C-alpha positions as CSV (number, residue, x, y, z in Angstrom):
1,M,55.9,-16.5,-13.2
2,A,58.2,-15.8,-10.5
3,R,57.1,-13.1,-8.1
4,N,59.4,-10.6,-6.7
5,L,59.0,-10.9,-2.9
6,K,61.2,-7.9,-2.1
7,N,58.6,-5.4,-3.4
8,A,55.5,-7.3,-2.2
9,A,53.2,-5.7,0.3
10,P,53.1,-7.3,3.8
11,I,50.2,-9.7,4.3
12,V,49.9,-8.9,8.0
13,E,50.3,-5.6,9.5
14,P,53.0,-5.3,12.1
15,I,51.9,-5.3,15.8
16,T,53.5,-2.9,18.1
17,I,53.8,-3.9,21.8
18,E,53.9,-1.3,24.4
19,A,56.0,-2.0,27.4
20,A,54.1,-2.6,30.6
21,P,54.8,-0.4,33.5
22,T,57.5,-2.0,35.5
23,E,57.0,-3.2,39.1
24,P,59.4,-2.0,41.6
25,A,62.1,-4.6,41.9
26,V,62.1,-6.9,44.9
27,P,65.4,-6.7,46.8
28,A,67.4,-9.8,46.4
29,A,67.7,-10.3,50.1
30,E,64.0,-10.2,50.6
31,L,63.5,-12.7,47.7
32,Q,66.1,-15.0,49.1
33,G,64.5,-14.9,52.5
34,A,61.1,-15.8,51.1
35,V,62.5,-18.7,49.1
36,V,64.4,-20.0,52.2
37,S,61.3,-19.7,54.3
38,A,59.2,-21.6,51.8
39,I,61.8,-24.3,51.6
40,E,62.0,-24.6,55.4
41,N,58.2,-24.8,55.6
42,S,58.1,-27.5,53.0
43,V,60.9,-29.5,54.7
44,A,59.0,-29.2,58.1
45,E,55.7,-30.3,56.5
46,G,57.5,-33.2,54.8
47,R,59.2,-34.2,58.1
48,A,55.8,-34.1,59.9
49,A,54.1,-36.2,57.2
50,Y,57.0,-38.7,57.4
51,F,56.6,-39.1,61.2
52,R,52.8,-39.4,60.9
53,G,53.2,-42.1,58.3
54,K,55.9,-43.9,60.3
55,A,53.6,-43.8,63.4
56,A,50.7,-45.2,61.4
57,A,52.9,-47.9,59.9
58,D,54.2,-48.8,63.4
59,D,50.6,-48.9,64.7
60,A,49.6,-51.2,61.8
61,A,52.6,-53.5,62.5
62,N,51.7,-53.7,66.2
63,V,48.1,-54.5,65.3
64,F,49.2,-57.3,62.9
65,E,51.5,-58.7,65.6
66,A,48.6,-58.7,68.1
67,T,46.3,-60.3,65.5
68,F,48.8,-63.0,64.7
69,A,49.4,-63.7,68.4
70,S,45.6,-64.0,68.9
71,A,45.3,-66.3,65.9
72,S,48.2,-68.5,67.2
73,K,46.6,-68.7,70.6
74,G,43.3,-69.4,69.1
75,V,44.6,-72.3,67.0
76,T,46.4,-73.7,70.0
77,D,43.2,-73.5,72.0
78,F,41.2,-75.1,69.2
79,N,43.8,-77.9,68.9
80,N,43.8,-78.6,72.6
81,K,40.0,-78.7,72.5
82,A,40.1,-81.2,69.6
83,L,42.6,-83.4,71.6
84,D,40.4,-83.3,74.6
85,A,37.4,-84.4,72.5
86,L,39.5,-87.1,70.9
87,R,40.6,-88.4,74.4
88,L,37.0,-88.4,75.6
89,N,35.7,-90.2,72.6
90,I,38.5,-92.8,72.7
91,D,37.9,-93.4,76.5
92,S,34.2,-93.8,75.9
93,S,34.8,-96.3,73.1
94,L,37.2,-98.3,75.2
95,D,34.7,-98.3,78.1
96,F,32.1,-99.6,75.7
97,A,34.5,-102.3,74.4
98,K,35.2,-103.5,77.9
99,K,31.5,-103.7,78.7
100,A,30.7,-105.4,75.4
101,I,33.3,-108.1,76.1
102,N,31.7,-108.8,79.5
103,A,28.2,-108.8,78.1
104,Q,26.3,-112.0,79.1
105,S,23.8,-112.0,76.2
106,A,23.1,-110.6,72.8
107,G,20.3,-108.5,74.3
108,E,22.6,-107.0,76.8
109,L,25.1,-106.2,74.0
110,V,22.4,-104.5,71.9
111,S,21.3,-102.5,75.0
112,L,25.0,-101.5,75.7
113,H,25.5,-100.5,72.1
114,G,22.3,-98.4,72.1
115,D,23.3,-96.6,75.3
116,H,26.9,-96.0,74.0
117,M,25.6,-94.6,70.7
118,R,23.1,-92.3,72.5
119,K,25.9,-91.0,74.7
120,Q,28.2,-90.5,71.8
121,V,25.6,-88.5,69.9
122,E,25.0,-86.3,72.9
123,T,28.7,-85.9,73.4
124,I,29.3,-85.0,69.8
125,V,26.5,-82.4,69.8
126,E,28.0,-80.8,73.0
127,Q,31.5,-80.9,71.5
128,A,30.2,-79.3,68.3
129,K,28.6,-76.5,70.4
130,Q,31.9,-76.0,72.3
131,F,33.9,-75.9,69.0
132,G,31.4,-73.3,67.6
133,E,31.7,-71.1,70.7
134,L,35.5,-71.4,70.7
135,A,35.7,-70.5,66.9
136,K,33.5,-67.4,67.5
137,K,35.7,-66.4,70.5
138,V,38.9,-66.8,68.5
139,A,37.4,-64.9,65.5
140,D,36.3,-62.0,67.8
141,E,39.8,-61.9,69.4
142,I,41.5,-61.8,66.0
143,A,39.1,-59.2,64.6
144,E,39.2,-56.8,67.6
145,P,42.7,-55.3,67.1
146,I,42.0,-54.8,63.4
147,K,38.6,-53.1,64.1
148,A,40.2,-50.9,66.7
149,Q,43.0,-49.9,64.4
150,V,40.6,-49.1,61.6
151,A,38.5,-47.0,64.0
152,R,41.6,-45.1,65.1
153,T,42.9,-44.6,61.6
154,F,39.6,-43.3,60.2
155,K,38.6,-41.7,63.5
156,L,35.4,-43.8,63.8
157,P,33.6,-44.2,67.1
158,A,34.8,-47.4,68.8
């Protein structure tokens, strides 16, 4: 049951394509000039974007340097404050020990101890307040350059 394909009728009718009217040809020099101009514009835009990105990266690096410098100074201030508090507390304890050694009676020793403890509690409360204020100041000094950079980057009101 072989079928002879040579004499078979076509299944699909042939399509004829008419040629579109031709556009006037663009001179090669004009086309070359347009391509060169487009490339030059792309290069200029790329160069400008690079310099904007580089400037933003430099600004960010400067902000991080300032932030780390502030953090370092803050840690130093905090450590100095801690050493001052330690010296004050040790001096107070040594003064109490001297007075306790020279106490004439148990009642006087109890009174000295009570006074010493009251002063120590007052001192510790004041020192805690000073540490809190210093910690807030350091945190503000660290955050300020970052907040300013974010405001500049996103053009937010400062």
